[in-house]
C-alpha positions in Angstrom: 22.6 5.1 4.4 19.1 5.5 2.0 16.3 3.5 3.8 13.8 4.4 1.5 13.5 1.6 -0.9 10.1 0.4 -1.8 9.5 -3.1 -3.6 7.1 -4.0 -6.5 7.2 -7.0 -8.3 5.3 -8.3 -11.3 5.5 -11.3 -13.3 3.6 -12.6 -16.9 6.3 -14.6 -17.9 9.2 -13.1 -16.0 9.6 -11.2 -12.7 9.2 -7.7 -12.0 10.5 -5.7 -9.0 10.5 -2.2 -8.6 12.3 -0.6 -5.8 11.5 3.0 -5.0 13.9 5.4 -3.0 12.3 8.5 -1.1 9.6 8.7 -4.2 7.4 11.5 -4.7 5.1 11.6 -8.0 7.1 13.2 -11.1 9.9 14.4 -8.6 12.6 12.0 -9.0 15.6 12.6 -10.5 16.7 9.7 -11.9 15.9 5.9 -12.4 18.5 3.1 -12.3 16.9 -0.4 -13.6 18.1 -3.6 -12.6 17.0 -6.6 -14.2 16.2 -9.0 -17.2 14.3 -9.2 -20.6 11.3 -7.7 -19.0 13.1 -4.2 -18.6 16.1 -4.7 -21.1 16.3 -1.9 -23.2 19.0 -2.6 -25.3 21.9 -4.1 -23.2 22.3 -7.4 -24.8 22.4 -5.7 -27.9 25.8 -4.9 -27.3 26.3 -8.6 -26.1 27.9 -10.3 -29.5 27.6 -13.8 -27.7 24.1 -13.5 -26.7 21.3 -15.9 -27.9 18.7 -13.5 -26.0 18.2 -10.9 -28.2 15.1 -8.7 -29.5 17.0 -6.5 -32.0 15.1 -7.7 -35.3 11.9 -7.9 -36.3 9.0 -8.3 -35.6 10.5 -7.0 -32.1 9.4 -3.2 -31.7 6.7 -2.9 -34.5 4.6 -0.9 -32.5 7.9 1.3 -30.6 7.3 4.8 -32.2 10.2 4.4 -34.6 8.6 1.1 -35.5 12.2 -0.2 -35.5 13.4 -3.4 -32.7 15.1 -1.7 -30.0 16.6 -5.0 -28.2 12.8 -4.7 -26.0 11.8 -8.2 -25.9 8.2 -6.7 -26.9 6.2 -5.0 -29.6 6.5 -1.7 -28.2 7.6 -0.4 -25.2 8.2 -2.3 -22.0 7.4 -1.9 -18.1 10.7 0.4 -17.6 9.7 2.9 -20.3 6.2 3.3 -18.9 7.6 3.7 -15.3 9.9 6.2 -16.5 6.8 8.1 -18.0 5.1 7.7 -14.3 7.9 9.2 -12.5 8.1 12.0 -15.0 11.8 10.9 -16.8 12.8 9.8 -20.0 13.5 6.2 -20.5 17.2 5.1 -18.7 19.6 4.2 -21.6 21.3 0.9 -21.5 24.4 1.1 -20.2 26.4 -0.7 -22.5 25.3 1.7 -25.2 27.0 4.3 -23.0 29.8 2.3 -21.9 31.0 1.8 -25.5 31.3 5.5 -26.2 34.6 7.3 -25.2 32.6 9.5 -23.3 30.6 8.1 -20.8 31.1 10.7 -18.4 28.5 12.6 -19.7 25.3 13.9 -18.7 23.3 10.7 -19.5 23.8 9.4 -15.7 21.8 12.2 -14.3 18.7 11.1 -15.1 19.7 7.3 -14.8 20.5 4.5 -16.9 19.7 0.7 -17.1 21.7 -2.3 -16.6 19.0 -4.9 -17.4 19.9 -7.6 -19.4 17.6 -10.2 -21.1 18.5 -14.1 -19.5 20.1 -12.3 -16.3 19.1 -14.3 -13.2 19.5 -13.6 -9.5 22.0 -16.7 -9.5 25.3 -16.3 -11.4 25.1 -19.0 -14.2 21.5 -18.7 -14.7 23.0 -16.5 -17.5 24.7 -19.3 -19.3 21.4 -20.9 -20.4 21.3 -17.6 -23.3 25.5 -18.0 -23.6 25.9 -14.5 -22.4 24.2 -11.8 -20.2 24.4 -9.7 -17.5 24.1 -11.2 -14.2 22.9 -8.9 -11.3 26.2 -9.3 -9.6 27.6 -8.2 -12.4 25.1 -5.2 -12.8 25.8 -4.1 -9.1 29.3 -3.8 -10.1 28.6 -1.7 -13.3 26.4 0.6 -10.9 29.2 0.9 -8.5 30.8 2.1 -11.6 28.2 5.0 -11.9 28.1 5.8 -8.3 31.7 6.7 -8.7 31.6 8.3 -12.3 28.7 10.6 -10.5 30.8 11.3 -7.3 33.6 12.5 -9.7 31.1 14.6 -11.9 28.8 16.1 -9.3 30.8 16.2 -5.9 30.1 13.7 -3.3 27.6 15.9 -1.5 25.8 16.1 -5.1 25.8 12.6 -6.1 24.8 11.3 -2.7 21.4 13.2 -2.7 21.0 12.2 -6.4 21.2 8.4 -5.1 19.1 8.8 -2.5 16.2 10.5 -4.1 16.3 8.0 -7.1 14.3 5.3 -8.4 15.6 1.9 -8.2 14.3 -0.7 -10.1 15.2 -4.3 -9.9 13.4 -6.9 -12.3 14.4 -10.0 -12.0 14.1 -13.7 -10.9 12.1 -15.8 -13.3 15.1 -17.0 -15.3 16.0 -18.9 -12.5 13.0 -20.7 -12.2 12.7 -21.3 -15.7 16.0 -22.9 -14.9 14.7 -24.8 -12.0 14.2 -22.5 -8.6 15.6 -24.4 -5.3 13.4 -22.4 -2.6 15.9 -23.8 0.0 19.3 -21.9 -1.2 20.0 -19.2 1.2 21.2 -17.5 -1.4 17.9 -16.2 -2.3 18.4 -13.1 0.2 20.0 -11.3 -2.8 16.1 -11.7 -3.9 13.6 -8.7 -4.0 11.1 -10.0 -6.6 7.5 -11.4 -6.2 6.9 -13.9 -9.3 3.7 -14.3 -11.1 2.3 -17.3 -13.0 4.8 -18.3 -15.2 3.0 -21.3 -16.0 0.6 -19.9 -18.0 3.3 -18.5 -20.3 2.7 -19.6 -24.4 5.6 -21.9 -23.9 4.3 -23.8 -20.7 0.8 -23.8 -21.8 2.4 -25.6 -25.3 3.8 -28.4 -23.0 0.7 -29.1 -21.8 -1.9 -31.2 -24.0 -5.0 -29.6 -22.9 -3.2 -26.0 -23.6 -4.0 -25.1 -19.9 -1.5 -23.7 -17.4 1.5 -25.6 -16.2 0.6 -25.8 -12.4 4.3 -27.3 -11.7 5.7 -24.1 -12.8 3.1 -22.3 -11.1 3.9 -24.4 -7.8 7.5 -23.4 -8.2 6.0 -19.9 -8.4 3.8 -20.0 -5.3 6.8 -21.6 -3.6 9.6 -19.2 -4.5 6.8 -16.4 -2.9 6.5 -17.9 0.1 10.1 -18.3 0.5 10.6 -14.7 -0.5 7.6 -13.6 2.2 9.0 -15.9 4.7 12.9 -14.1 4.1 11.4 -10.6 4.5 10.0 -11.2 7.6 13.1 -12.7 9.0 14.8 -9.3 7.3 12.1 -7.4 9.3 12.9 -8.6 12.6 16.2 -8.2 12.3 16.2 -4.6 10.8 13.6 -2.8 12.8 13.5 0.6 10.3 12.6 -1.6 7.0 9.3 -1.5 5.7 8.4 -3.4 2.6 5.4 -3.4 -0.3 4.4 -5.7 -2.6 2.6 -6.1 -5.9 0.8 -9.2 -6.0 1.5 -10.3 -9.8 0.0 -13.8 -9.0 -2.9 -12.8 -8.5 -2.9 -10.1 -11.0 -1.8 -12.1 -13.8 -4.6 -15.0 -12.7 -6.9 -12.5 -13.1 -6.2 -11.3 -16.7 -6.2 -14.8 -17.5 -9.5 -15.5 -16.1 -11.2 -12.2 -16.6 -9.5 -11.0 -19.9 -12.7 -9.0 -20.8 -12.1 -6.8 -17.9 -9.1 -5.8 -18.7 -9.6 -5.6 -22.8 -8.0 -8.7 -23.9 -9.2 -11.5 -25.9 -6.4 -13.7 -25.9 -5.1 -15.0 -22.9 -3.0 -18.4 -24.2 -1.5 -18.2 -27.1 1.9 -15.6 -28.1 1.4 -13.2 -30.9 4.2 -13.6 -32.3 6.0 -17.1 -33.3 5.2 -20.2 -35.1 3.2 -23.4 -34.1 0.5 -24.4 -31.6 -0.1 -21.5 -29.4 2.7 -19.5 -31.7 4.8 -21.4 -29.1 7.1 -23.8 -31.0 9.0 -21.0 -32.7 10.3 -17.9 -31.1 9.4 -14.1 -32.2 12.0 -14.5 -35.3 12.0 -12.6 -38.7 10.4 -15.7 -40.1 7.5 -16.0 -37.6 4.1 -14.7 -38.1 2.6 -11.8 -35.8 -1.1 -11.4 -35.0 -2.5 -7.8 -36.2 -4.8 -7.3 -33.1 -2.1 -6.8 -30.5 -3.8 -5.2 -28.1 -5.9 -8.1 -27.8 -3.1 -10.5 -26.6 -1.5 -10.8 -23.2 1.9 -12.3 -24.7 3.7 -10.9 -27.2 5.8 -14.0 -27.8 6.4 -17.2 -26.0 7.7 -15.5 -22.9 6.7 -11.8 -22.4 3.8 -9.5 -21.9 3.0 -7.5 -25.1 3.3 -3.6 -24.7 -0.4 -3.4 -23.8 0.0 -5.7 -21.0 3.1 -4.0 -19.7 1.1 -0.5 -19.7 -1.7 -2.1 -17.9 0.0 -3.5 -15.2 2.5 -0.1 -15.0 -1.0 1.4 -14.4 -2.4 -1.4 -11.8 -0.2 -0.9 -9.7 0.2 3.0 -9.5 -3.6 3.4 -9.4 -5.2 -0.4 -8.9 -6.8 -1.6 -5.8 -4.7 -2.0 -2.3 -5.7 -5.7 -2.5 -2.7 -6.3 -4.8 -0.3 -4.1 -3.1 0.7 -5.5 0.8 1.6 -5.1 3.3 1.5 -1.5 1.9 3.6 0.4 4.8 2.7 3.8 3.1 3.2 5.9 6.3 6.0 5.1 9.1 3.4 5.6 11.9 -0.1 6.3 12.5 -1.4 8.5 15.6 -5.0 8.0 16.9 -7.0 10.7 18.0 -10.7 10.3 19.2 -13.3 8.2 21.3 -15.1 4.8 21.8 -15.1 4.0 18.2 -11.2 4.0 17.8 -10.2 3.4 21.5 -8.0 0.2 21.7 -7.6 -0.3 25.6 -6.8 3.8 26.9 -9.8 3.6 29.3 -8.7 0.2 30.4 -6.3 2.2 32.8 -8.9 4.9 33.9 -10.1 3.6 37.0 -13.0 6.0 37.0 -14.4 5.9 33.8 -17.7 4.6 32.9 -17.1 4.3 29.6 -15.3 1.0 29.5 -15.3 -2.1 27.2 -12.9 -4.7 29.0 -15.8 -7.3 30.0 -17.5 -9.8 28.1 -19.1 -9.7 25.4 -16.8 -7.2 23.9 -14.2 -8.7 21.8 -15.8 -12.2 21.4 -14.6 -11.9 17.8 -11.5 -11.0 18.2 -8.4 -13.0 17.4 -7.8 -14.0 21.3 -11.9 -14.0 21.9 -11.1 -11.8 25.1 -12.2 -8.1 25.7 -9.9 -5.7 25.0 -11.2 -2.5 25.8 -12.8 -2.3 22.5 -16.5 -1.2 22.1 -17.4 -3.9 19.4 -17.0 -7.7 19.2 -13.8 -7.7 17.2 -11.5 -5.5 15.6 -12.6 -1.7 15.1 -11.8 1.5 12.2 -8.2 1.5 14.1 -7.5 -1.5 13.1 -8.3 -1.8 9.7 -6.7 1.5 9.0 -3.7 0.3 10.7 -3.9 -2.8 8.3 -4.4 -0.8 5.3 -1.7 1.2 5.6 0.5 -1.4 6.5 1.2 -1.0 10.3 0.2 -3.0 13.7 -2.4 -1.1 15.5 -1.2 1.7 17.3 -0.7 0.5 21.1 -2.8 2.7 23.7 -1.0 5.4 25.0 -1.6 5.0 28.7 -0.6 1.0 28.2 3.0 2.1 27.5 4.5 2.2 31.0 7.9 4.0 30.0 7.2 6.1 27.5 10.9 6.6 26.0 10.8 3.2 23.8 10.6 2.6 20.2 6.7 1.7 20.5 6.1 5.3 19.0 8.2 4.7 16.0 5.1 3.1 14.6 2.4 5.1 16.3 0.4 5.3 19.3 -3.2 6.0 20.2 -5.0 8.6 22.3 -8.6 7.8 21.9 -10.7 7.1 24.5 -14.2 6.0 24.9 -16.2 9.2 25.8 -14.2 11.9 24.8 -15.0 14.6 23.2 -13.4 17.9 21.4 -14.8 19.9 24.0 -13.4 19.8 27.4 -15.9 18.9 29.8 -18.1 16.4 27.3 -16.2 13.5 29.0 -18.0 14.3 32.5 -20.7 12.5 31.4 -18.6 9.3 31.9 -16.9 10.7 34.8 -13.3 9.9 33.4 -11.7 9.9 29.8 -9.1 11.8 27.4 -10.6 14.9 26.4 -9.0 15.7 23.2 -7.1 18.8 24.5 -5.4 16.3 26.4 -4.9 13.8 23.8 -3.0 16.5 21.9 -0.9 17.3 25.0 0.2 13.5 25.3 0.8 14.0 21.3 3.3 17.0 22.4 5.0 14.8 24.5 5.4 11.9 22.2 6.8 14.5 20.0 9.2 15.6 21.9 10.3 12.0 23.3 11.0 11.3 19.5 12.7 14.0 19.0 15.2 13.1 22.2 15.3 9.4 20.8 15.9 10.0 17.2 17.2 14.0 16.8 15.3 16.8 15.5 15.4 15.7 11.8 14.9 12.4 11.9 11.5 12.9 14.5 10.2 15.7 12.3 10.5 13.4 8.8 8.7 10.9 10.9 5.9 13.0 12.3 5.6 15.1 8.6 5.3 11.5 7.0 3.0 9.8 9.2 -0.8 9.6 9.5 -3.0 11.5 11.9 -6.6 9.7 12.2 -9.2 11.9 13.8 -12.4 9.9 14.9 -14.4 12.4 17.5 -17.4 14.5 17.5 -20.1 11.9 18.8 -20.0 12.7 22.3 -20.4 16.5 22.0 -23.7 15.8 19.9 -25.0 13.9 22.3 -24.3 16.3 24.8 -25.6 18.9 22.8 -22.3 20.6 20.6 -21.4 24.2 20.3 -20.9 24.3 16.3 -18.0 26.8 17.2 -15.3 26.1 14.3 -12.4 27.5 16.4 -13.3 24.7 19.0 -12.4 22.0 16.6 -9.4 24.1 15.0 -7.4 24.7 17.7 -6.5 20.9 18.6 -5.7 20.2 14.9 -3.5 23.4 14.3 -1.9 21.9 17.9 -1.5 18.5 15.9 0.0 20.3 12.6 2.6 22.4 15.3 3.9 19.5 16.6 5.1 18.0 13.1 2.1 16.6 11.6 1.2 16.9 8.2 -1.1 14.2 7.0 -4.6 13.9 8.3 -7.3 11.6 7.9 -10.4 13.0 9.5 -13.9 11.6 9.8 -17.0 13.4 10.3 -19.6 11.9 13.0 -22.1 9.5 11.4 -25.8 9.1 11.5 -25.9 8.7 15.4 -29.5 9.4 15.5 -29.9 6.1 13.8 -28.0 4.3 16.7 -30.3 1.6 18.7 -30.3 3.8 21.6 -31.8 6.8 19.9 -34.6 4.5 17.8 -35.7 3.3 21.1 -36.7 6.2 22.3 -38.9 6.7 19.2 -42.4 4.6 19.4 -41.9 4.1 15.7 -38.7 2.8 16.1 -37.4 5.0 13.4 -34.2 7.2 13.6 -33.9 10.4 15.3 -33.8 12.8 12.8 -33.0 16.0 15.4 -30.0 14.0 16.3 -29.2 13.3 12.5 -29.9 17.0 11.8 -27.4 18.3 14.2 -24.9 15.5 12.8 -25.3 16.6 9.7 -25.0 20.7 10.9 -21.4 19.3 12.5 -20.3 18.0 9.9 -20.7 21.0 7.6 -18.9 23.2 10.5 -16.1 20.6 9.9 -15.8 20.3 6.2 -15.6 24.3 6.3 -13.0 24.8 9.0 -11.2 22.3 7.3 -11.2 24.0 3.7 -10.0 27.3 6.1 -7.2 25.3 7.7 -5.8 24.2 4.1 -6.0 27.7 2.9 -3.6 28.7 5.9 -1.6 25.9 5.9 -0.6 24.9 2.8 1.4 22.0 3.5 -1.3 20.3 5.8 -3.2 17.6 3.5 -6.5 15.8 4.8 -8.8 13.4 3.6 -12.2 13.8 5.0 -14.4 11.1 5.6 -18.4 11.5 5.3 -19.3 8.6 8.0 -22.8 10.1 7.6 -23.3 9.0 4.5 -21.9 5.9 4.4 -23.7 4.6 7.6 -26.9 6.0 6.1 -26.5 4.1 3.0 -25.7 0.6 5.1 -28.9 1.2 6.5 -31.0 2.0 3.4 -29.3 -0.4 1.1 -28.5 -3.3 3.6 -28.4 -6.2 1.2 -25.5 -4.4 -0.8 -23.5 -4.7 1.9 -24.3 -7.7 3.7 -26.5 -6.8 6.6 -30.0 -8.1 7.6 -30.3 -6.0 11.0 -29.8 -2.3 10.9 -32.3 -1.3 13.6 -31.4 -3.4 16.6 -28.4 -3.9 18.7 -26.7 -7.6 18.6 -25.5 -7.2 22.3 -27.8 -5.9 24.9 -31.4 -6.5 26.8 -34.5 -4.8 26.2 -36.9 -3.6 22.8 -33.9 -3.3 20.0 -31.4 -4.6 23.0 -30.9 -0.9 23.6 -32.4 -0.7 27.2 -29.4 -2.2 28.8 -25.7 -1.6 27.5 -23.8 -4.6 26.5 -23.2 -6.6 29.9 -22.0 -9.7 30.9 -25.3 -10.3 32.0 -26.8 -9.5 28.6 -27.5 -11.5 25.4 -25.9 -11.2 21.9 -26.6 -12.3 18.6 -25.3 -15.3 17.0 -25.2 -13.7 13.3 -22.8 -10.9 14.0 -22.0 -9.9 10.7 -25.5 -9.3 9.7 -25.9 -6.6 12.1 -24.7 -2.9 11.6 -24.8 -2.0 15.6 -22.9 -4.3 18.1 -24.5 -2.2 20.9 -26.4 0.7 21.9 -23.9 3.0 20.2 -21.0 1.5 18.2 -20.9 -0.6 15.2 -20.1 -4.5 14.9 -16.8 -5.4 13.6 -17.9 -6.2 9.7 -19.4 -2.2 9.9 -16.0 -1.3 11.0 -14.4 -3.1 8.3 -16.8 -1.3 5.6 -16.5 1.9 7.3 -12.6 1.6 7.1 -12.6 0.3 3.4 -14.7 3.6 2.2 -12.7 5.6 4.6 -9.4 4.3 3.0 -10.4 3.8 -0.6 -13.8 5.0 -1.0 -15.6 7.1 -3.8 -15.3 11.1 -4.2 -19.0 11.1 -2.9 -17.5 9.7 0.7 -14.2 11.2 0.9 -12.9 14.8 -0.2 -10.5 16.2 -1.6 -9.7 12.6 -1.9 -9.5 9.5 -0.1 -6.6 8.3 2.6 -4.7 5.7 -0.4 -4.7 8.7 -2.5 -3.6 11.2 -0.1 -1.0 9.1 1.1 0.3 7.0 -2.2 2.1 10.3 -4.0 4.6 10.7 -0.9 4.7 6.8 -0.2 8.3 6.1 0.9 8.4 2.4 2.3 11.7 0.8 2.5 12.9 -2.4 1.7 16.1 -4.6 1.9 18.4 -7.1 1.8 22.1 -7.9 1.5 21.6 -6.5 -2.4 19.7 -3.5 -2.1 21.9 -2.8 1.0 25.0 -2.9 -1.1 23.3 -0.9 -3.8 22.3 1.7 -1.5 25.3 1.6 1.2 27.5 1.9 -2.2 25.7 4.5 -3.6 26.1 6.6 -0.5 29.3 5.5 0.8 
């Protein structure tokens, strides 16, 4: 069974859900669309009794041929723009093919649309419009297409095409308009997150103040909460399922509350209709329509304009990560590094002097207890895991049984005091040098092959994110700039199946409290910073060289140095007030004594860049991770982690309905 199904949902007046199967940008062989009027491209034209039609003016006035096509908007809709994004023609309406004597033609090879205006998740929703194609019937049609493809292409070819195709499911809001009962257990067949449908012109017109209908919006929120709970439950039952949402509700409200930022001028009224807000009469041939359609969010009582359809699809593909959650951009994350990303490995090293398993470390961690993280709360490894929709990778040494499923979402080998070069760790008596961390990764790779099979393990490793944050300890111990010493571990990780790397350069370590304290002026230690710059230049050159040799390796290099220096030089812009002193310690700049139980610590921790002599606060870790993941080009190259991973995102979402779709397509 294909497991890679990616759910996006968006709504302007109706819900919009996309499920992607093994999607690679511009490489999807076909797209199959399920849904309602948001993505209907003409099926209802073939339903004689349906009241939900758009095959008359002024619909389609901005479509290429200037004619109505059955789309409920002035031009193209979300299905068109999504198809463009993945390099396909718009899938034709199924009923336009079914009516032909020769529907066993190549049309199915690039997909087909089953979407029907007025359709709902629940059988019976469509009765409000006399006739449409309910979701259950759309799935029946898909089963027919699957069988036809198997007859035409052969079972293996059909299975491959279907498993690599994009499945778009766009449905749900008609159920809310018909009143959605969130306690109905059949919502396990739904996969759409609805937006603020109370803000449609049809709903505003019912309010004397012309404001949004909050009761309808409350139902939308209630629906979304129920769906989120269902997905969590499903995730607990089906461990290999991952899902990703597009936060339609927030995006739509953002359009309405900040229209100028998106090029809109009219957020209340429809463009086409009659009466107050053009919402008393639907968009019919007798209705009037606006000339400034690009300025409007809504085309008619319920549906977006072409401009809004386009913008939302653009925002989904290229918008900020806060609208997409939990993201699940990779199946696993494996972390290599030092104390900046150690989440507890050193707790298990009895002789190590580099430990943080005592107060006041962890004072802002969720359980308020020290965890082995060298900071007051979460560190960069935690935040990066959140960004890609995964739990924090557990410390390798904490896994008593190495033959378990913990490896399936990643593991951390990072160790406080570790360095790239063997011997660096001796300053702290005991830590896990990078070479040993790579040895552990090799062991994990072999274990995964034993557990999952070679092909499954290879796929998991090649799609996982490898985060590498190391180098500062080598500089503190003075480093040898040899590129070969740095490239060997990276190449070994690659040889074990990894292909996607996020590699951080070292920060402006001369500006740590420990280094400032050695300077009478308390300014940064420029010699240490010079070494940092030299190290980073060598690392960047090594990565470029490695990419020229290993064509299928992808990496994002993060310029930690510039980001940290920016915090120090422009603290107010990032919410910091203290850039020199540590928060926890004793003596001048709290840098004479490390953060120990006897030390004092500041109350305003979010104001500080540094937690102790060397390490950032949780607040600084969060901002650093933000830039690492989604930062501008001056901080990341050749692209940021988000851009590196997004083209090959293959998260999966499933439930009763999607399982049925995929199972039937591959059976």
